[in-house]
C-alpha positions in Angstrom: 15.4 -2.3 23.4 15.3 -5.9 21.2 11.8 -5.8 22.0 10.9 -1.6 20.6 13.0 -2.6 17.6 11.3 -5.5 16.8 8.0 -4.1 17.3 9.3 -1.1 14.9 9.9 -3.3 12.2 7.1 -4.9 12.4 5.4 -1.9 12.2 7.5 -1.1 9.1 6.5 -4.2 8.0 2.7 -3.4 7.8 3.1 0.2 6.4 5.2 -1.2 3.6 2.8 -4.3 2.7 -0.5 -1.7 2.8 1.3 0.9 1.0 3.0 -1.7 -1.5 -0.4 -3.4 -2.3 -2.0 0.3 -2.7 1.6 1.4 -5.5 1.3 -2.3 -7.3 -2.7 -1.9 -7.4 -2.4 1.5 -8.8 0.2 1.1 -11.6 -1.7 -2.8 -12.3 -5.0 -0.7 -12.9 -3.3 2.2 -15.2 -1.5 -0.4 -17.1 -5.2 -2.3 -17.6 -7.7 -0.1 -17.8 -5.4 3.3 -18.9 -7.5 6.9 -17.7 -10.2 5.4 -17.1 -8.6 4.1 -13.9 -8.0 7.4 -12.3 -11.5 8.3 -11.7 -12.4 5.6 -9.3 -9.3 5.2 -7.7 -10.8 6.6 -4.6 -12.9 3.3 -4.8 -10.8 0.8 -5.4 -7.6 1.3 -2.6 -9.3 4.4 -0.5 -10.3 2.2 2.7 -6.5 0.8 2.8 -4.7 4.1 2.0 -7.4 5.2 5.2 -6.3 2.8 7.6 -2.7 2.8 6.7 -2.9 6.9 7.4 -4.2 6.3 10.8 -1.4 4.2 11.6 1.4 6.1 10.9 -0.2 8.7 13.1 1.7 6.1 15.9 4.9 7.5 14.6 4.0 11.0 16.5 3.9 8.3 19.4 7.2 6.8 18.4 9.4 10.1 19.0 7.5 11.2 22.0 8.4 8.4 23.8 11.6 8.0 22.0 11.9 4.4 20.6 12.7 6.7 17.3 15.1 9.4 16.8 13.4 11.3 14.0 12.3 15.4 14.9 9.3 15.6 16.1 7.9 19.0 14.1 8.4 17.9 10.6 6.8 14.3 10.9 4.4 16.0 12.7 3.3 18.2 9.6 3.8 15.9 7.3 1.3 13.4 8.8 -1.1 16.2 9.5 -1.3 17.3 6.0 -1.9 13.9 5.1 -4.5 13.4 7.3 -6.3 16.6 6.8 -6.7 16.8 2.9 -7.3 12.5 2.9 -9.9 12.8 5.9 -11.1 16.2 6.0 -10.9 17.6 2.0 -11.2 13.9 0.3 -13.1 11.7 2.3 -15.8 14.1 3.0 -16.5 15.7 -0.6 -17.9 12.2 -3.2 -17.4 14.7 -6.2 -13.6 15.2 -5.0 -13.1 11.7 -5.0 -13.2 11.0 -8.1 -10.8 13.9 -9.6 -7.3 12.8 -11.2 -5.7 15.4 -8.6 -7.2 12.0 -6.1 -4.7 9.5 -8.5 -1.6 11.7 -8.4 -1.7 12.3 -5.5 -1.9 9.0 -3.7 0.8 8.0 -6.3 3.2 10.5 -4.6 2.1 9.5 -1.1 3.0 5.6 -1.7 5.8 5.9 -3.9 8.2 7.6 -1.2 6.5 5.2 1.6 7.2 2.2 -0.1 10.8 4.0 -0.6 10.8 4.6 3.5 9.7 2.1 4.9 12.0 -0.9 3.1 14.6 1.8 4.2 13.3 2.0 7.6 12.5 -2.3 7.9 16.3 -3.2 6.5 17.8 0.3 9.0 16.1 -2.2 12.1 18.5 -4.9 10.8 21.2 -2.8 10.7 21.7 -3.4 7.1 22.3 -0.4 4.9 22.4 -0.8 0.9 24.5 2.4 -0.2 21.9 2.6 -3.3 18.5 2.0 -1.3 20.1 5.3 1.7 20.1 7.2 -1.6 16.6 7.0 -2.7 15.1 7.3 0.6 16.7 10.7 1.7 17.1 12.2 -2.2 13.7 11.1 -3.9 11.6 12.7 -1.2 12.8 16.0 -2.3 11.8 16.8 -5.6 8.4 14.8 -5.2 7.5 16.2 -1.2 6.9 19.9 -3.1 4.8 18.0 -5.9 3.0 16.4 -3.4 2.1 19.9 -1.8 1.3 21.4 -5.0 -1.8 18.1 -5.3 -3.0 18.7 -1.7 -2.8 22.4 -2.4 -4.7 21.5 -5.8 -6.8 18.9 -4.3 -8.1 21.8 -1.3 -9.1 24.5 -4.6 -11.3 21.9 -6.0 -12.7 21.1 -3.1 -14.0 24.8 -2.4 -16.8 25.1 -4.4 -18.4 22.1 -3.1 -17.8 23.0 0.8 -19.3 26.9 -0.4 -22.4 25.0 -2.2 -23.0 21.7 0.8 -21.8 23.8 3.5 -20.0 21.1 4.8 -18.3 22.0 8.2 -20.0 24.8 8.1 -20.8 26.5 11.8 -23.3 29.2 12.3 -24.3 29.1 15.9 -27.9 30.3 17.3 -28.5 33.3 18.8 -27.2 35.0 21.0 -23.8 34.2 19.4 -23.3 35.8 17.0 -20.3 33.6 15.7 -19.9 31.3 12.3 -16.9 29.6 10.7 -16.9 29.3 7.3 -15.2 26.2 6.4 -14.2 27.5 2.7 -11.9 30.7 4.6 -10.7 27.7 7.3 -9.5 25.8 4.2 -7.7 29.1 2.4 -6.3 29.5 6.0 -4.3 26.0 5.8 -3.2 26.8 2.1 -0.6 29.4 3.6 -0.3 26.9 6.4 0.1 24.2 4.2 2.8 26.3 1.9 4.7 27.8 4.8 5.8 24.5 6.6 6.9 23.1 3.1 9.5 24.9 3.7 10.4 24.5 6.6 9.8 20.2 5.8 12.3 20.9 2.6 14.7 22.0 4.5 14.7 19.3 7.0 14.7 16.7 4.2 18.1 18.8 3.2 19.6 18.4 6.8 18.6 14.6 6.3 20.3 13.8 3.5 23.8 15.3 4.4 23.6 13.7 7.6 22.8 10.6 6.3 24.6 11.1 3.3 27.8 13.0 4.6 31.0 11.5 2.9 32.3 10.1 6.6 29.0 8.8 6.5 28.9 6.8 3.2 32.1 5.6 3.8 31.4 4.4 7.6 27.9 2.5 6.3 30.2 0.9 2.8 32.9 -0.5 5.9 
């Protein structure tokens, strides 16, 4: 138990460092270069962003083996949403990488994750600050829907490029009369994305109530 707790603490620390670096880099670049910094956000922080999101797949494993007590389905949906949008949509289309929506999306992701991993690290040590607890379970409620809207907008922006370049579209040779037109797949995924958002928001409210209920607040204060 102690070993697993230390492992989770180190994991949260690594993620905190990665997302803090990304968030700080974005803020400093914007304060220095203004709107000009938005177009090349992906080129400056894309590598670290991809590493952090790949590492987040471990969180699904943590839940499966029982060392993390979070609910599996909401966390699985949140992680796969990011993986699909980052690697399939943004990373595969260079023309999309320079869009402002990518900067907005990365800002929302990293703001949420800096708070979340800070809270997780302190919680591993049994430290609960009420303002941080409140921020962790409250900030995600307005920002997560905004991030979903940004994901949906990024997908819509990418559709013309997937149509013109034929990326990921597959046409099987004779005798098969079957083909996969990837823009249609993305359009169907938009429905999944917004349907999943309703479920995840419900879960976020449930977690907020569980951690910020009157009884829990009194216990953590004491």
